[in-house]
C-alpha positions, 0 to 999 in steps of 0.5 A: 944906859938909856933907861931912867934918863929923860929925853930932850927935845932933840930926842937924845938922852941926857942926864936928869937935871933940875932947873936952875932956880935963880932968885932973879935969873937975868940979874944973876947971870949978868952979875955972875958974868961980870964979877965971879970969883975964881975958885981958889980952894977945894975940900973933900968930905965923905959924900962931897967934893967942894970947890969954893973961893977959899979953903975955909968956905969950902969946908963950911959948905962941905960940913953943911952939906953933910949935915943937911944930907944926914938930918934932912934924910931923917926928916923926909925918910926916917933914916939917914942915907947910906954913903954914896959910891962916889962923892957929889962935886959941888962948885960954889960961886960965892959973892954978896952980889950974886943971885941965889940959885943952884942946879943939880944933875944926876942919871937914873939907870935901871933903878940906880942913880949916879953921876951927881953934879951940883952947882950953887951960887949966891951970898954965903948966907943964902947958900947955907940957909936956902940953896944948899938944903934945897939942892941936897933935898933933890939928892935925897929924893933921887936916892929914895925914889930912883926915878923922876918925880912930878916937878911940883912935888920935887921942887915944892918939897925942896923949897919948904926947907929954904929960909923963911925969907925965901919961902915968903917970897914964893908966897908973894909970887904965888898970889901974883901968878894966881891973880894974873892968869898964870896958875896951873891946873892941878891935873896938868901940874901933876903930870909935869915931869919936865919944866914948863916954859913958864917955870916960876909959877910951878915953883911957887904953886908947887911949894904952896901945895907941898906945904899944905900937904906937909902941914897936914900929914908930916914929911913922912906921909908926903913921901909915902903919898908921892911914892904911891902916886908914882907907883900907881900913877893914880894920884886920886887914890893916893890923895884919898888914902893919905889925905882923905881928899876926893880927887885932884879937882877937890884938892885944887878947891880946898887948897885955893880956899886955904890960900884965900884964908891966908894959909892958916895952920891946920888944927892940932888934931890933923897937923903932922909932927913939926920938923926938927930945926936944923942949925948950920953955922948959926942959921936955923933951918926947918919949916915955919909959917911964912910971915905976913901972908897976903890975902889975894884978890879974886877979881882978875879973870884972864891974862894973855888968854889964860884963865886964873884958877883963882877966877875959876873959884868965883863962878856964878851958881849954876856953872857946872864946868869943872875948874880943873878942865877949864884952865887954859 
């Protein structure tokens, strides 16, 4: 039973758990502790058991979860998932004042994945258009890959299915992190199977890179790329195969240049097929460009002893050290 599980710092086995991704962690915890509605009703669907404040809300969340599970699996994998042997419990805290966030846990063992458990919170709107599709995408990837993914690839892809407002927020945070020394060098980021202490830059940077790759090859290519990288642990070869990019350092450079230019859409000749819009209770889902892209400044070089990977791109001619190796 230990195989496929992630080992915690104390050496004991624990289920694989996705980091809670609150909009504002402290605010969400404080507000949730002050005024969390009691769970009053439940609803059962084919693959989920939902607890929510009202029966009507539990039904809406359950119906949305099933639709996302079906439609997003087709978007990512080209086919729907088979029915799970046991349903995934979803505990939903729903209130207008709650920060949006969620966490999903499950266990990998000898090629199987089970013991699903999902908690979500936020306003009804944010749960249905951002938190739920994000968490459902985690379950799709777990069902497909049957092993942990690098954190950037998992969280980044899951963020691409959130509402444009949430994705625009991640872009704004990305610019802040990259210009204040909190960027993560790609060789280190690609190795991360656990969440770092400074987790928010991982979400923003992972989302941006996932978006960059998906816009250039589509979601099916992204899944194939991640699968090859996991199987071989040779991400450079997978990059060359699927995106014709020579190595992680070069990927970092071309991605940074793309961000500098405002994340422009790729030429039609290299763009993947656009994803289908997913409609849940009147809310349109799917991928679309972030609104009002921010053009960053590249003058900030260091913060708290760590160099920004933006600053590394502004080196003087003749500096031969590698950007990827120089980030601290």
